[in-house]
C-alpha positions as protocol buffer text, in pm:
chain_id: "A"
residue {
  index: 1
  type: MET
  ca { x: -6530 y: 2758 z: -5081 }
}
residue {
  index: 2
  type: ALA
  ca { x: -6216 y: 2971 z: -5117 }
}
residue {
  index: 3
  type: GLY
  ca { x: -5954 y: 2978 z: -4844 }
}
residue {
  index: 4
  type: THR
  ca { x: -5808 y: 3281 z: -4666 }
}
residue {
  index: 5
  type: LEU
  ca { x: -5490 y: 3481 z: -4713 }
}
residue {
  index: 6
  type: TYR
  ca { x: -5344 y: 3595 z: -4380 }
}
residue {
  index: 7
  type: LEU
  ca { x: -5101 y: 3889 z: -4372 }
}
residue {
  index: 8
  type: VAL
  ca { x: -4880 y: 3794 z: -4078 }
}
residue {
  index: 9
  type: ALA
  ca { x: -4653 y: 4063 z: -3933 }
}
residue {
  index: 10
  type: THR
  ca { x: -4326 y: 3922 z: -3800 }
}
residue {
  index: 11
  type: PRO
  ca { x: -4064 y: 4074 z: -3564 }
}
residue {
  index: 12
  type: ILE
  ca { x: -3837 y: 4343 z: -3707 }
}
residue {
  index: 13
  type: GLY
  ca { x: -3562 y: 4242 z: -3469 }
}
residue {
  index: 14
  type: ASN
  ca { x: -3674 y: 4150 z: -3119 }
}
residue {
  index: 15
  type: LEU
  ca { x: -3831 y: 3803 z: -3102 }
}
residue {
  index: 16
  type: GLY
  ca { x: -4014 y: 3916 z: -2788 }
}
residue {
  index: 17
  type: ASP
  ca { x: -4256 y: 4094 z: -3021 }
}
residue {
  index: 18
  type: ILE
  ca { x: -4399 y: 3762 z: -3143 }
}
residue {
  index: 19
  type: SER
  ca { x: -4771 y: 3754 z: -3069 }
}
residue {
  index: 20
  type: ARG
  ca { x: -4980 y: 3450 z: -2974 }
}
residue {
  index: 21
  type: ARG
  ca { x: -5212 y: 3518 z: -3266 }
}
residue {
  index: 22
  type: MET
  ca { x: -4919 y: 3523 z: -3508 }
}
residue {
  index: 23
  type: VAL
  ca { x: -4800 y: 3183 z: -3383 }
}
residue {
  index: 24
  type: GLU
  ca { x: -5149 y: 3033 z: -3396 }
}
residue {
  index: 25
  type: THR
  ca { x: -5198 y: 3154 z: -3752 }
}
residue {
  index: 26
  type: LEU
  ca { x: -4867 y: 3011 z: -3873 }
}
residue {
  index: 27
  type: GLU
  ca { x: -4955 y: 2681 z: -3708 }
}
residue {
  index: 28
  type: GLU
  ca { x: -5303 y: 2660 z: -3860 }
}
residue {
  index: 29
  type: VAL
  ca { x: -5252 y: 2766 z: -4225 }
}
residue {
  index: 30
  type: ASP
  ca { x: -5190 y: 2509 z: -4498 }
}
residue {
  index: 31
  type: PHE
  ca { x: -4878 y: 2682 z: -4631 }
}
residue {
  index: 32
  type: ILE
  ca { x: -4666 y: 2997 z: -4599 }
}
residue {
  index: 33
  type: ALA
  ca { x: -4570 y: 3241 z: -4876 }
}
residue {
  index: 34
  type: ALA
  ca { x: -4234 y: 3386 z: -4770 }
}
residue {
  index: 35
  type: GLU
  ca { x: -4015 y: 3664 z: -4908 }
}
residue {
  index: 36
  type: ASP
  ca { x: -3707 y: 3455 z: -4827 }
}
residue {
  index: 37
  type: THR
  ca { x: -3767 y: 3098 z: -4712 }
}
residue {
  index: 38
  type: ARG
  ca { x: -3419 y: 3085 z: -4555 }
}
residue {
  index: 39
  type: VAL
  ca { x: -3511 y: 3372 z: -4323 }
}
residue {
  index: 40
  type: THR
  ca { x: -3858 y: 3242 z: -4242 }
}
residue {
  index: 41
  type: VAL
  ca { x: -3739 y: 2888 z: -4165 }
}
residue {
  index: 42
  type: ARG
  ca { x: -3526 y: 3030 z: -3883 }
}
residue {
  index: 43
  type: LEU
  ca { x: -3837 y: 3191 z: -3733 }
}
residue {
  index: 44
  type: LEU
  ca { x: -4036 y: 2868 z: -3777 }
}
residue {
  index: 45
  type: ASN
  ca { x: -3759 y: 2665 z: -3613 }
}
residue {
  index: 46
  type: HIS
  ca { x: -3758 y: 2909 z: -3320 }
}
residue {
  index: 47
  type: LEU
  ca { x: -4134 y: 2853 z: -3283 }
}
residue {
  index: 48
  type: GLY
  ca { x: -4113 y: 2477 z: -3337 }
}
residue {
  index: 49
  type: ILE
  ca { x: -4337 y: 2494 z: -3644 }
}
residue {
  index: 50
  type: LYS
  ca { x: -4297 y: 2276 z: -3953 }
}
residue {
  index: 51
  type: LYS
  ca { x: -4487 y: 2411 z: -4251 }
}
residue {
  index: 52
  type: GLN
  ca { x: -4454 y: 2408 z: -4629 }
}
residue {
  index: 53
  type: GLN
  ca { x: -4311 y: 2733 z: -4766 }
}
residue {
  index: 54
  type: VAL
  ca { x: -4354 y: 2890 z: -5109 }
}
residue {
  index: 55
  type: PRO
  ca { x: -4108 y: 3165 z: -5214 }
}
residue {
  index: 56
  type: TYR
  ca { x: -4291 y: 3486 z: -5302 }
}
residue {
  index: 57
  type: HIS
  ca { x: -4081 y: 3795 z: -5377 }
}
residue {
  index: 58
  type: ARG
  ca { x: -4056 y: 4084 z: -5622 }
}
residue {
  index: 59
  type: HIS
  ca { x: -3895 y: 3869 z: -5892 }
}
residue {
  index: 60
  type: ASN
  ca { x: -4168 y: 3603 z: -5913 }
}
residue {
  index: 61
  type: THR
  ca { x: -4490 y: 3783 z: -5820 }
}
residue {
  index: 62
  type: GLN
  ca { x: -4682 y: 3694 z: -6136 }
}
residue {
  index: 63
  type: GLN
  ca { x: -4592 y: 3324 z: -6154 }
}
residue {
  index: 64
  type: LYS
  ca { x: -4612 y: 3249 z: -5783 }
}
residue {
  index: 65
  type: GLY
  ca { x: -4906 y: 3485 z: -5730 }
}
residue {
  index: 66
  type: ASP
  ca { x: -5117 y: 3285 z: -5976 }
}
residue {
  index: 67
  type: GLN
  ca { x: -5012 y: 2958 z: -5812 }
}
residue {
  index: 68
  type: ILE
  ca { x: -5094 y: 3085 z: -5462 }
}
residue {
  index: 69
  type: LEU
  ca { x: -5429 y: 3218 z: -5583 }
}
residue {
  index: 70
  type: GLU
  ca { x: -5511 y: 2879 z: -5739 }
}
residue {
  index: 71
  type: ARG
  ca { x: -5451 y: 2705 z: -5408 }
}
residue {
  index: 72
  type: LEU
  ca { x: -5654 y: 2964 z: -5219 }
}
residue {
  index: 73
  type: LEU
  ca { x: -5945 y: 2925 z: -5460 }
}
residue {
  index: 74
  type: ALA
  ca { x: -5924 y: 2550 z: -5403 }
}
residue {
  index: 75
  type: GLY
  ca { x: -5987 y: 2608 z: -5033 }
}
residue {
  index: 76
  type: GLU
  ca { x: -5639 y: 2617 z: -4880 }
}
residue {
  index: 77
  type: SER
  ca { x: -5527 y: 2890 z: -4641 }
}
residue {
  index: 78
  type: CYS
  ca { x: -5198 y: 3080 z: -4670 }
}
residue {
  index: 79
  type: ALA
  ca { x: -4990 y: 3306 z: -4445 }
}
residue {
  index: 80
  type: LEU
  ca { x: -4796 y: 3577 z: -4626 }
}
residue {
  index: 81
  type: VAL
  ca { x: -4480 y: 3691 z: -4443 }
}
residue {
  index: 82
  type: THR
  ca { x: -4185 y: 3916 z: -4523 }
}
residue {
  index: 83
  type: ASP
  ca { x: -3835 y: 3891 z: -4378 }
}
residue {
  index: 84
  type: ALA
  ca { x: -3940 y: 4137 z: -4108 }
}
residue {
  index: 85
  type: GLY
  ca { x: -4239 y: 4358 z: -4035 }
}
residue {
  index: 86
  type: THR
  ca { x: -4581 y: 4389 z: -4195 }
}
residue {
  index: 87
  type: PRO
  ca { x: -4630 y: 4232 z: -4540 }
}
residue {
  index: 88
  type: ALA
  ca { x: -4782 y: 4425 z: -4832 }
}
residue {
  index: 89
  type: VAL
  ca { x: -4641 y: 4760 z: -4711 }
}
residue {
  index: 90
  type: SER
  ca { x: -4359 y: 4871 z: -4944 }
}
residue {
  index: 91
  type: ASP
  ca { x: -4356 y: 4504 z: -5036 }
}
residue {
  index: 92
  type: PRO
  ca { x: -4464 y: 4287 z: -5335 }
}
residue {
  index: 93
  type: GLY
  ca { x: -4732 y: 4138 z: -5112 }
}
residue {
  index: 94
  type: GLU
  ca { x: -4952 y: 4429 z: -5216 }
}
residue {
  index: 95
  type: GLU
  ca { x: -4987 y: 4261 z: -5559 }
}
residue {
  index: 96
  type: LEU
  ca { x: -5101 y: 3935 z: -5401 }
}
residue {
  index: 97
  type: VAL
  ca { x: -5357 y: 4120 z: -5187 }
}
residue {
  index: 98
  type: ALA
  ca { x: -5492 y: 4297 z: -5498 }
}
residue {
  index: 99
  type: LEU
  ca { x: -5510 y: 3964 z: -5681 }
}
residue {
  index: 100
  type: CYS
  ca { x: -5703 y: 3804 z: -5396 }
}
residue {
  index: 101
  type: ALA
  ca { x: -5937 y: 4102 z: -5370 }
}
residue {
  index: 102
  type: ALA
  ca { x: -6011 y: 4081 z: -5743 }
}
residue {
  index: 103
  type: HIS
  ca { x: -6107 y: 3713 z: -5711 }
}
residue {
  index: 104
  type: GLY
  ca { x: -6313 y: 3739 z: -5393 }
}
residue {
  index: 105
  type: VAL
  ca { x: -6059 y: 3570 z: -5164 }
}
residue {
  index: 106
  type: THR
  ca { x: -6080 y: 3682 z: -4802 }
}
residue {
  index: 107
  type: VAL
  ca { x: -5772 y: 3865 z: -4673 }
}
residue {
  index: 108
  type: ILE
  ca { x: -5713 y: 3904 z: -4299 }
}
residue {
  index: 109
  type: ALA
  ca { x: -5433 y: 4108 z: -4139 }
}
residue {
  index: 110
  type: ILE
  ca { x: -5261 y: 3973 z: -3828 }
}
residue {
  index: 111
  type: PRO
  ca { x: -5119 y: 4299 z: -3686 }
}
residue {
  index: 112
  type: GLY
  ca { x: -4774 y: 4335 z: -3540 }
}
residue {
  index: 113
  type: PRO
  ca { x: -4440 y: 4512 z: -3583 }
}
residue {
  index: 114
  type: CYS
  ca { x: -4411 y: 4783 z: -3848 }
}
residue {
  index: 115
  type: ALA
  ca { x: -4088 y: 4983 z: -3873 }
}
residue {
  index: 116
  type: LEU
  ca { x: -4242 y: 5299 z: -4020 }
}
residue {
  index: 117
  type: ILE
  ca { x: -4501 y: 5334 z: -3742 }
}
residue {
  index: 118
  type: ASN
  ca { x: -4244 y: 5268 z: -3469 }
}
residue {
  index: 119
  type: ALA
  ca { x: -4012 y: 5529 z: -3619 }
}
residue {
  index: 120
  type: LEU
  ca { x: -4289 y: 5787 z: -3651 }
}
residue {
  index: 121
  type: ALA
  ca { x: -4387 y: 5739 z: -3287 }
}
residue {
  index: 122
  type: LEU
  ca { x: -4023 y: 5779 z: -3175 }
}
residue {
  index: 123
  type: SER
  ca { x: -3939 y: 6074 z: -3399 }
}
residue {
  index: 124
  type: GLY
  ca { x: -4061 y: 6364 z: -3187 }
}
residue {
  index: 125
  type: LEU
  ca { x: -4210 y: 6515 z: -3505 }
}
residue {
  index: 126
  type: PRO
  ca { x: -4582 y: 6576 z: -3575 }
}
residue {
  index: 127
  type: THR
  ca { x: -4767 y: 6245 z: -3611 }
}
residue {
  index: 128
  type: GLY
  ca { x: -5122 y: 6364 z: -3690 }
}
residue {
  index: 129
  type: ARG
  ca { x: -5066 y: 6361 z: -4067 }
}
residue {
  index: 130
  type: PHE
  ca { x: -4784 y: 6177 z: -4243 }
}
residue {
  index: 131
  type: THR
  ca { x: -4690 y: 6026 z: -4577 }
}
residue {
  index: 132
  type: PHE
  ca { x: -4489 y: 5708 z: -4634 }
}
residue {
  index: 133
  type: GLU
  ca { x: -4249 y: 5753 z: -4927 }
}
residue {
  index: 134
  type: GLY
  ca { x: -4065 y: 5420 z: -4907 }
}
residue {
  index: 135
  type: PHE
  ca { x: -3727 y: 5410 z: -5084 }
}
residue {
  index: 136
  type: LEU
  ca { x: -3627 y: 5700 z: -5306 }
}
residue {
  index: 137
  type: ALA
  ca { x: -3564 y: 5602 z: -5669 }
}
residue {
  index: 138
  type: MET
  ca { x: -3208 y: 5517 z: -5771 }
}
residue {
  index: 139
  type: ASN
  ca { x: -3254 y: 5679 z: -6113 }
}
residue {
  index: 140
  type: LYS
  ca { x: -3131 y: 6038 z: -6078 }
}
residue {
  index: 141
  type: LYS
  ca { x: -3409 y: 6191 z: -6289 }
}
residue {
  index: 142
  type: ASN
  ca { x: -3686 y: 6003 z: -6108 }
}
residue {
  index: 143
  type: ARG
  ca { x: -3531 y: 6088 z: -5772 }
}
residue {
  index: 144
  type: ARG
  ca { x: -3511 y: 6458 z: -5864 }
}
residue {
  index: 145
  type: VAL
  ca { x: -3877 y: 6460 z: -5969 }
}
residue {
  index: 146
  type: HIS
  ca { x: -3981 y: 6284 z: -5647 }
}
residue {
  index: 147
  type: LEU
  ca { x: -3788 y: 6526 z: -5426 }
}
residue {
  index: 148
  type: LYS
  ca { x: -3920 y: 6827 z: -5619 }
}
residue {
  index: 149
  type: ALA
  ca { x: -4276 y: 6716 z: -5543 }
}
residue {
  index: 150
  type: LEU
  ca { x: -4190 y: 6689 z: -5172 }
}
residue {
  index: 151
  type: GLU
  ca { x: -4067 y: 7047 z: -5142 }
}
residue {
  index: 152
  type: VAL
  ca { x: -4422 y: 7163 z: -5064 }
}
residue {
  index: 153
  type: GLU
  ca { x: -4526 y: 6855 z: -4863 }
}
residue {
  index: 154
  type: GLU
  ca { x: -4661 y: 6972 z: -4527 }
}
residue {
  index: 155
  type: ARG
  ca { x: -4705 y: 6625 z: -4375 }
}
residue {
  index: 156
  type: THR
  ca { x: -4430 y: 6441 z: -4190 }
}
residue {
  index: 157
  type: MET
  ca { x: -4247 y: 6221 z: -4442 }
}
residue {
  index: 158
  type: ILE
  ca { x: -4114 y: 5870 z: -4379 }
}
residue {
  index: 159
  type: PHE
  ca { x: -3846 y: 5696 z: -4588 }
}
residue {
  index: 160
  type: TYR
  ca { x: -3665 y: 5363 z: -4575 }
}
residue {
  index: 161
  type: GLU
  ca { x: -3294 y: 5353 z: -4657 }
}
residue {
  index: 162
  type: ALA
  ca { x: -3007 y: 5104 z: -4664 }
}
residue {
  index: 163
  type: PRO
  ca { x: -2683 y: 5206 z: -4488 }
}
residue {
  index: 164
  type: HIS
  ca { x: -2465 y: 5219 z: -4802 }
}
residue {
  index: 165
  type: LYS
  ca { x: -2708 y: 5460 z: -4969 }
}
residue {
  index: 166
  type: LEU
  ca { x: -2778 y: 5678 z: -4664 }
}
residue {
  index: 167
  type: PRO
  ca { x: -2513 y: 5953 z: -4710 }
}
residue {
  index: 168
  type: THR
  ca { x: -2622 y: 6025 z: -5068 }
}
residue {
  index: 169
  type: THR
  ca { x: -2989 y: 6024 z: -4972 }
}
residue {
  index: 170
  type: LEU
  ca { x: -2929 y: 6268 z: -4686 }
}
residue {
  index: 171
  type: ILE
  ca { x: -2738 y: 6503 z: -4915 }
}
residue {
  index: 172
  type: ASP
  ca { x: -3020 y: 6491 z: -5172 }
}
residue {
  index: 173
  type: LEU
  ca { x: -3283 y: 6554 z: -4903 }
}
residue {
  index: 174
  type: ARG
  ca { x: -3079 y: 6843 z: -4761 }
}
residue {
  index: 175
  type: ASP
  ca { x: -3037 y: 7004 z: -5102 }
}
residue {
  index: 176
  type: ALA
  ca { x: -3408 y: 6966 z: -5183 }
}
residue {
  index: 177
  type: LEU
  ca { x: -3566 y: 7051 z: -4847 }
}
residue {
  index: 178
  type: GLY
  ca { x: -3311 y: 7274 z: -4674 }
}
residue {
  index: 179
  type: GLN
  ca { x: -3035 y: 7242 z: -4414 }
}
residue {
  index: 180
  type: GLN
  ca { x: -3256 y: 7326 z: -4116 }
}
residue {
  index: 181
  type: ARG
  ca { x: -3538 y: 7080 z: -4187 }
}
residue {
  index: 182
  type: ARG
  ca { x: -3570 y: 6848 z: -3887 }
}
residue {
  index: 183
  type: ILE
  ca { x: -3514 y: 6474 z: -3921 }
}
residue {
  index: 184
  type: ALA
  ca { x: -3517 y: 6170 z: -3693 }
}
residue {
  index: 185
  type: LEU
  ca { x: -3292 y: 5886 z: -3808 }
}
residue {
  index: 186
  type: CYS
  ca { x: -3414 y: 5561 z: -3654 }
}
residue {
  index: 187
  type: ARG
  ca { x: -3164 y: 5277 z: -3678 }
}
residue {
  index: 188
  type: GLU
  ca { x: -3193 y: 4906 z: -3597 }
}
residue {
  index: 189
  type: LEU
  ca { x: -3537 y: 4941 z: -3439 }
}
residue {
  index: 190
  type: THR
  ca { x: -3615 y: 4686 z: -3161 }
}
residue {
  index: 191
  type: LYS
  ca { x: -3264 y: 4540 z: -3195 }
}
residue {
  index: 192
  type: LEU
  ca { x: -2975 y: 4549 z: -2948 }
}
residue {
  index: 193
  type: HIS
  ca { x: -2818 y: 4862 z: -3100 }
}
residue {
  index: 194
  type: GLU
  ca { x: -3139 y: 5059 z: -3157 }
}
residue {
  index: 195
  type: GLU
  ca { x: -3068 y: 5431 z: -3195 }
}
residue {
  index: 196
  type: VAL
  ca { x: -3275 y: 5742 z: -3268 }
}
residue {
  index: 197
  type: ARG
  ca { x: -3080 y: 6051 z: -3378 }
}
residue {
  index: 198
  type: ARG
  ca { x: -3291 y: 6370 z: -3383 }
}
residue {
  index: 199
  type: THR
  ca { x: -3118 y: 6648 z: -3573 }
}
residue {
  index: 200
  type: THR
  ca { x: -3139 y: 6853 z: -3896 }
}
residue {
  index: 201
  type: LEU
  ca { x: -3083 y: 6742 z: -4254 }
}
residue {
  index: 202
  type: GLY
  ca { x: -2769 y: 6954 z: -4276 }
}
residue {
  index: 203
  type: GLU
  ca { x: -2614 y: 6806 z: -3962 }
}
residue {
  index: 204
  type: ALA
  ca { x: -2720 y: 6452 z: -4055 }
}
residue {
  index: 205
  type: ALA
  ca { x: -2566 y: 6478 z: -4402 }
}
residue {
  index: 206
  type: THR
  ca { x: -2238 y: 6603 z: -4253 }
}
residue {
  index: 207
  type: TYR
  ca { x: -2228 y: 6336 z: -3982 }
}
residue {
  index: 208
  type: TYR
  ca { x: -2298 y: 6036 z: -4203 }
}
residue {
  index: 209
  type: THR
  ca { x: -2062 y: 6156 z: -4474 }
}
residue {
  index: 210
  type: ALA
  ca { x: -1784 y: 6142 z: -4215 }
}
residue {
  index: 211
  type: ASN
  ca { x: -1910 y: 5833 z: -4028 }
}
residue {
  index: 212
  type: SER
  ca { x: -2007 y: 5508 z: -4203 }
}
residue {
  index: 213
  type: PRO
  ca { x: -2371 y: 5418 z: -4128 }
}
residue {
  index: 214
  type: LYS
  ca { x: -2448 y: 5072 z: -3993 }
}
residue {
  index: 215
  type: GLY
  ca { x: -2783 y: 4893 z: -3991 }
}
residue {
  index: 216
  type: GLU
  ca { x: -3117 y: 4958 z: -4157 }
}
residue {
  index: 217
  type: PHE
  ca { x: -3260 y: 5310 z: -4128 }
}
residue {
  index: 218
  type: VAL
  ca { x: -3604 y: 5467 z: -4118 }
}
residue {
  index: 219
  type: LEU
  ca { x: -3591 y: 5843 z: -4185 }
}
residue {
  index: 220
  type: VAL
  ca { x: -3866 y: 6064 z: -4047 }
}
residue {
  index: 221
  type: VAL
  ca { x: -3851 y: 6412 z: -4201 }
}
residue {
  index: 222
  type: GLU
  ca { x: -4044 y: 6721 z: -4096 }
}
residue {
  index: 223
  type: GLY
  ca { x: -4291 y: 6862 z: -4349 }
}
residue {
  index: 224
  type: CYS
  ca { x: -4268 y: 7219 z: -4471 }
}
residue {
  index: 225
  type: SER
  ca { x: -4453 y: 7501 z: -4296 }
}
residue {
  index: 226
  type: PRO
  ca { x: -4786 y: 7594 z: -4457 }
}
residue {
  index: 227
  type: LYS
  ca { x: -4771 y: 7904 z: -4673 }
}
residue {
  index: 228
  type: PRO
  ca { x: -4918 y: 8211 z: -4501 }
}
residue {
  index: 229
  type: GLU
  ca { x: -5265 y: 8296 z: -4621 }
}
residue {
  index: 230
  type: GLU
  ca { x: -5312 y: 8648 z: -4753 }
}
residue {
  index: 231
  type: GLY
  ca { x: -5524 y: 8861 z: -4524 }
}
residue {
  index: 232
  type: ALA
  ca { x: -5579 y: 8580 z: -4272 }
}
residue {
  index: 233
  type: THR
  ca { x: -5818 y: 8670 z: -3990 }
}
residue {
  index: 234
  type: LEU
  ca { x: -5827 y: 8564 z: -3628 }
}
residue {
  index: 235
  type: GLU
  ca { x: -6120 y: 8338 z: -3720 }
}
residue {
  index: 236
  type: ASP
  ca { x: -5899 y: 8168 z: -3980 }
}
residue {
  index: 237
  type: GLY
  ca { x: -5640 y: 8123 z: -3708 }
}
residue {
  index: 238
  type: LEU
  ca { x: -5901 y: 7977 z: -3471 }
}
residue {
  index: 239
  type: GLU
  ca { x: -5998 y: 7718 z: -3732 }
}
residue {
  index: 240
  type: ARG
  ca { x: -5636 y: 7623 z: -3791 }
}
residue {
  index: 241
  type: VAL
  ca { x: -5568 y: 7593 z: -3416 }
}
residue {
  index: 242
  type: ASP
  ca { x: -5869 y: 7360 z: -3380 }
}
residue {
  index: 243
  type: ILE
  ca { x: -5731 y: 7134 z: -3654 }
}
residue {
  index: 244
  type: LEU
  ca { x: -5387 y: 7115 z: -3495 }
}
residue {
  index: 245
  type: CYS
  ca { x: -5536 y: 7041 z: -3153 }
}
residue {
  index: 246
  type: GLN
  ca { x: -5742 y: 6758 z: -3302 }
}
residue {
  index: 247
  type: GLU
  ca { x: -5417 y: 6615 z: -3440 }
}
residue {
  index: 248
  type: GLY
  ca { x: -5262 y: 6612 z: -3091 }
}
residue {
  index: 249
  type: THR
  ca { x: -5085 y: 6949 z: -3067 }
}
residue {
  index: 250
  type: THR
  ca { x: -5131 y: 7133 z: -2737 }
}
residue {
  index: 251
  type: MET
  ca { x: -5337 y: 7450 z: -2750 }
}
residue {
  index: 252
  type: ARG
  ca { x: -5043 y: 7671 z: -2652 }
}
residue {
  index: 253
  type: ASP
  ca { x: -4814 y: 7518 z: -2916 }
}
residue {
  index: 254
  type: ALA
  ca { x: -5089 y: 7536 z: -3178 }
}
residue {
  index: 255
  type: VAL
  ca { x: -5145 y: 7908 z: -3110 }
}
residue {
  index: 256
  type: ARG
  ca { x: -4772 y: 7974 z: -3130 }
}
residue {
  index: 257
  type: GLN
  ca { x: -4743 y: 7787 z: -3461 }
}
residue {
  index: 258
  type: VAL
  ca { x: -5052 y: 7941 z: -3621 }
}
residue {
  index: 259
  type: SER
  ca { x: -4970 y: 8297 z: -3517 }
}
residue {
  index: 260
  type: LYS
  ca { x: -4637 y: 8257 z: -3692 }
}
residue {
  index: 261
  type: GLU
  ca { x: -4780 y: 8084 z: -4001 }
}
residue {
  index: 262
  type: LEU
  ca { x: -5061 y: 8335 z: -4055 }
}
residue {
  index: 263
  type: ASP
  ca { x: -4883 y: 8642 z: -3919 }
}
residue {
  index: 264
  type: LEU
  ca { x: -5147 y: 8695 z: -3649 }
}
residue {
  index: 265
  type: PRO
  ca { x: -5098 y: 8852 z: -3305 }
}
residue {
  index: 266
  type: ARG
  ca { x: -5039 y: 8564 z: -3067 }
}
residue {
  index: 267
  type: LYS
  ca { x: -5214 y: 8708 z: -2762 }
}
residue {
  index: 268
  type: ALA
  ca { x: -5526 y: 8806 z: -2958 }
}
residue {
  index: 269
  type: LEU
  ca { x: -5542 y: 8460 z: -3113 }
}
residue {
  index: 270
  type: TYR
  ca { x: -5489 y: 8292 z: -2776 }
}
residue {
  index: 271
  type: ASP
  ca { x: -5765 y: 8499 z: -2616 }
}
residue {
  index: 272
  type: LEU
  ca { x: -6003 y: 8409 z: -2902 }
}
residue {
  index: 273
  type: VAL
  ca { x: -5925 y: 8038 z: -2867 }
}
residue {
  index: 274
  type: VAL
  ca { x: -5981 y: 8048 z: -2490 }
}
residue {
  index: 275
  type: SER
  ca { x: -6304 y: 8246 z: -2531 }
}
residue {
  index: 276
  type: HIS
  ca { x: -6426 y: 8003 z: -2798 }
}
residue {
  index: 277
  type: ARG
  ca { x: -6359 y: 7704 z: -2572 }
}
residue {
  index: 278
  type: ASP
  ca { x: -6528 y: 7867 z: -2274 }
}
residue {
  index: 279
  type: THR
  ca { x: -6849 y: 7911 z: -2474 }
}
residue {
  index: 280
  type: GLU
  ca { x: -6858 y: 7551 z: -2600 }
}
């Protein structure tokens, strides 16, 4: 009988985020597949766990993936971990999960810290619908194509970025999406110097061009406003308000937003929404 692959989320900074289930899983598996064994051994030493590690990273996914799969098919169990956070998200672990799924190996997620979700929750931007974009491409043409596609993205967008690349990325985002687009820059999440800077792309680009960024960043960027619908009716507005409210927006804020988006009289729309709710 085949073994099980466990996707074990590890702390992104604060060791207080270690869960009992994470520790129990690391203790019970036969071996650990780690992005960087030097990083993971420090965590294991902190927990007092001695366990065989196998390096698994973006440069050896095919070779090591086949070897890990062979051991899983033979009945062993494995914990997949990254240096920090949830494995298989913007991470080569996704290839190992796909390999296991294709061969009928059970995969179980042990939930825990995830930088993109923490940043989204802290951003102060809409959280009902979002898209994770990972790292922007280094190749200028590919980056330009990616940013062009995001010009009409209405969902909140989340990016990862290293400090030495941050100023250029902010300038590119500003030029593609506009100076006034809102952004939350979340730095060193859960660590001692955690910081959330809520501003605009224009101000962020100016600030980090003049001030050297430090630490790892998660960027949460506001989506664009929906294009006004031609000849929108109050009933169209009512439907849009209902959707926004289901996503967590307050009724008053939803009416204000929709009346602006669809060019509808705010009071008439508000009265219709209230009347509709009173009859439900």
